[in-house]
N, C-alpha and C positions, 0 to 999 in steps of 0.2 A: 605325968605324962599326957601329952595331949593326944587326943584323938585324931588321926590323919583322915581326910576327906574321901570318902569312898568314890572310887571311880566306877561308872556302869560299866558292866560286861560288853564288849562289842563282838556279836557273834563273828566268827570267821566263814570265809567265803567255801569253806567246805562243808559248812552245815546246810541242811536241805532249803530249798526255796521256799517251802512253805513257812518256815520258821522266818526265814528273813524278809518276805514279803510283807507281813503286818506290822513290823517295826517299821519297815521303809515308810510304808504307807501313813503310819504315825509321826514320823520324824517331821518337826515342823521346820527343818531347815530346807527342804526341797520346796521349790517355788509352784504353785497351783497351777500356772501354764503348763508345765512340765508333765503335770500329772493327767493331761487331757491326750486322747490317741490323735497322731499325727496321720491326714491321708495320705495315701501314696501319691509320689510325684506325676504331673504332667496326665492327670486322669480326668477327663471333663465328664460331666453329667450326659446321659446318653442323649437328651433333648438338644444339646450343643455341641455334638461332635458333627464336624463337617462330611459331608456326602461322597460316598466312594466313587473312582475311576471308571472309565469304561470297561466292561469285562472281557473276557478272551472272546465271547460269541461276535459281540460287535466289531471287536478287530479283524476276526477271522470275515465276517461278511465284508468289510470294508476291503480287506486284502483281496477276497475273491472277485470282487465288482472292478476293481482296479485292473486285474490280470485279464477278465473280461473284456473290458474296453479297450485293452491295447491288444489284445487277440483281435477285435472286431477293428480296429484301425490297419492294422497289418493285414488282414483280410482284403479290406476295402481298397488298398493301395496296391494290392497284389492284382484285384480283378480291373482295376481302372489301367494299370499297366498292360494287363493282356488284353485290353479291349482295344485299346489305343494302338498296340502292336498288329492286331489282327487287320483293324481297318487299315493300317499303312501297309501290311504284307498284302491285302485285297488291291488295293489302289496300284501298287506295284504290278501285281499279277496281270491286271487289266490292261495297263499300258504296255507291258512286254508281251502279252496276248496280240494286241492290236497291231503292234510293230511287225510281228512275226508274221500275221496274216497278210499285212500290206506288202511285206517283202516276198511272200509266196505267191501271191496275185501278179506281182510285176514280173515274177521269172517265169511264169506258164509260157506266154509266146516264144520266147528264148528255148524252152525244151521241147516247142512243137517245130522252130525252125530247125534245130539241130539233131532232130528226129531221135529224141531221148525219152522213148517211152516209159522206160523203167523209173526215173526221175519224175515223170509227169504225174506217173501214177501214184509215187509216194506223197506228192504234194498234194494230191486230191484226196487221196486217204485222210490227210491230215486234216484238210479242209472240211471234208463231208463231216467228221466226227465231233467238230468242235461243238460247243453249247454257249450260247444260242446259233443256230445255225448261219452260215455265211451265205450273203444272196447271191443267186447266180451260178454258184459251183455246179449244180446239176447239168447246166448247157455244155459244160465241157466235158462230159463223161464219154457220152458217145464220141466225139473228135479223140480222145484219148485213147478208146478202145481201137478205132478205125487206124490208128497209127499204129499200135502195137499189132493189128493184124497184118498190116501193110509190111511191117519188118520182118514179119515171120516168113520161111520159105514156103512155096506153096505145097500144098497137101499133094503127097503121091497119089496116082491114078490106081484106082481098084475096079474089079470088074463091073462093079453097081454103079459107082461114081465116078465121071470122067470130067477132067478139069477143061473148061471151056478157053479156048484161044483169046488171045487178046484181041481186041475189035482193033480195026485201023481207023476208027474216029478219034475225035478231039477226047482229052482225058478226062473224066468227070471230076468234079470236086466236091468237098465237103465243107461246109461252112463251120468255123469253129467261133463259138460264141463266148465270148470272155465278157465277164461282168463289168459292164461300165462304170457302175455305182459301187461305193463302198459298203461298209456295213452299217446301216441305220441304228442297230442297236448299241453300237459300240461307238459311233460317233468318228468314224474312219471318213476322210475326205473320197470323193471320187478319184478313182484311178486313173481313168481317162484312156483306158487301154484299148486300141483299135481291135477290129476284127482281123483274124486270119484265116485264110484259107488252105486248106490241106488237099495235095493231089490224091483221090482215090486209087487203091491200088487194083491193078488189073489182074486177070487171068487166076480169080478165087472161084471157087464153084460154092455159090450162094445156097444151092439144094443141099448141099454137104454140111454146108454150116446150120442151115434150118434144121438137118436132121441131128446134127450134135444137140442144138439147142431143145429140142423135143425128147431127147435120150435124156438130158439134164433135169427136165422137168419131170419125167417120170420117174427119175431116180430120187427127186426130192433134193437135188444139187442146185439151188435157188440162183446163187450167188453165179455160179457158171452160167445157168441160162440166162440170166441178166446180162452178163457180159459177152456171151456169144451172138445174142439179139441186138445188141448193142452194134456190135461189129457190122451185122447185115445192114442195119439202119444207117451206119454209118459209110457202109459202101454204096448203098442203093437203096434208099428209102421207098421206092415204088416197087420192089422187089415183095410179091405175093404180099402186099400191103396190108389186107385184112386179116390174114394169117399171123404175119409176124406180130400185128398188133394187138390181136386176142392173145397170143402168146405172151407177149410182154406185160399185158395187163394181168394176166394169173401170175406170172412171176413176182412181179412186184408186189402185187396184193399180199401174197402168201411169205415171200420175204420180208416184207415188213413188219407183219404180224409175228414171225418169228424173232428179229430184233428186237420187238417191244416185249417178247416174252423173255429175252435173253437180257435185259437191261440197256438196251443201248437205243435210249428213245431219239437222242440227234439225228444218228443215222436212219433210223426208221422213219423220221418224220420226212427225210430229204427224199426216200422212196414213195412214201404217199403222196407228195407232191407231183413226184413224176408219174404215178399211176394215173393221177387224174388225167393225165395229158392222153393216155390210152382207152380210157373208157369211165365207166362208174366203178365206185369203191365196192369192196366187200361189207356186207354188213357189219357195223361196229367198229371199223378200222376208223372213220371220221372220228368219232369219240374217242378212240384212242389217242388219235393225234393232238385232239383238245387236250386231253388230260396231261399229256406227256408235253405239250406246249407250256401250259401252266407250271408243270414242275420244273423244266427247263429255265422259266422266268424266274421262278421264286430261287431256284439254285444259282442263277446269275446275280440275283439282287441280294443274296442272303449276306448280312454283314457289311454292305455297302450301301444299301438304300433299304432300310428296313421296313418303311411304308409299301414300296413296290412289293418286296417279299411277303409282309404279312396279308396284303390284298390277295396275291397270288395263290397261297396257302391256305386261305379261308375258302377261297373258290375252289381250290382242288379237293379240300376236306369236305364241301358242301356238296359234292358228286358222289359221296356215300362210299360204302366199303368198295376198295378195289384195290389196283395194282401199285398205287402211291400212296393209300391211306395210310397206314402206320407211320412210314418214314414223313409224310407230310406234318402228322402231330406231333413228333418229335421235333422237327425242323421249326413249327409254329411255336412250341414251347421254348426251346432253345433261342429264337429270335427274339420272342418277348423280353425274356432273363438278359439277353446282351442289351436290349434297347434300354431296359432298367438299370443296368450297370453302366450305361453310359452316363444317364442322369446322375445318379450317384457320384461317376467321378467329377461332374461339374458343380456337385455340392447341390444339386437339385433333387433333394430327398422325396418332397411332396409329390414331383413329377413323376419319380418313378415307382411309387407305390401301386397307380393302376395298371404297370406295365406288369409287376410281378403278381397282381392280380389276376390279369388275362393269363399269366402262364399257369396259374393254378386252375384255370378254368379248363384248360385244355388237358393236363395232366396234373393230378391232386398230389403228387410227390416230387421230390428233387429238392436242389439247392434253392429253389422260389421261396420255400416255406420260411427259411431263415434270413432271408433277405427282406422278405417282405417286413416281417418283425424288426429287424433293424432299421429299415426305412422309416416304419411309422413310428419308431423312438425317436429318430432323428428328426424327422418332419414336425413333430408335437414338441419338441424342445429347440428347433431352430431360432437363430436370432435373424431377423430379415436385416438386409444390407443392402446398399443401394437400390437399382431400379431393378424390379424382378422381370424377367422375359415372360411373355404370354404364356399362359398354361399348356397351350396345345403346340408352344413351339418347341421342336426337336432338339437334340444335343447339337453342340455348334460344330463338333467333328464329323456328324453324318452329313453326307451329300449323295444327292442322286448319281447313279451310275454313269460315269464319264463326264461328272462335272466337279469331281473332287480335286 
């Protein structure tokens, strides 16, 4: 019996790996290449790996800068629109005011001819309180008062005051001085109104009127005193001339100072001009009028003629601490900021920078801080286009008052 070939026993998979591994390694049927370890797929050495993308911090900074730039653009657009609207409103207001003044002046002779003192009084009150003042208005005040007194019933007789009978002579007249020129400050043409004469009233007791004026001065009723003295002058400017003029000077000086204190500089300036006609001014009243004139000029030019407003405000501030000092500082700050905004609206950021700096030289806070930083940044990064205007040229939308 032949010996059968001996088949080597192959270990089953149920056997431990430790027993199977040595035989697998020793099996010559497994190629040598399969015995080397295979590296993980898509893994590069550290020195050959690509650099990473932008981090979250950079993305956040870029997004924040974009939002800030958008906010700045919107703010500048809003400021430009507000400035343009303010200038347009100022021009419209000036034109409307000039037309209204001209209409009131042309109606004064008709009020006198129609014996309508109430309407005449309302017109004069409107013209007297305007800023800047209307030239020549003070000349019709006496006539208006005389007209009102003429149309009142004669005062009743009293034991101490007896009305004088009417004289049989010719009726005296009172000249009505109507301004023959318009308003130089607003550019109104000449009205060309002729002078009118008003018949004076007869039968008035001028002594009684003088007593009323003295009583009003004693009581501090300066407006009433001026009105009564105006009536006396309008009826007979020769009656106790020195006494009446002295009382009028006292009343006008004191009443003007009260109006300055009450914040009515335009009307007070008119009274000071009248007070000069009756004697010297009280101490300090001329200075009050000068300061008030600077204030009124600055107020009239504010927003429409910035150079004129800035000059008047700087001069007013130069007078030192006083009635208009704090308000003038705030107005000057606002005017510088508005001037800078006008340059920015035209894209002239470099010209806006000194205006914002001037504003901060007046007051060290407020919107000028942020606007200065923005204007400096835009000026440094500006791209020149076309022919630049002269550095000292103002914004194209600004024009002197009355020329816009």
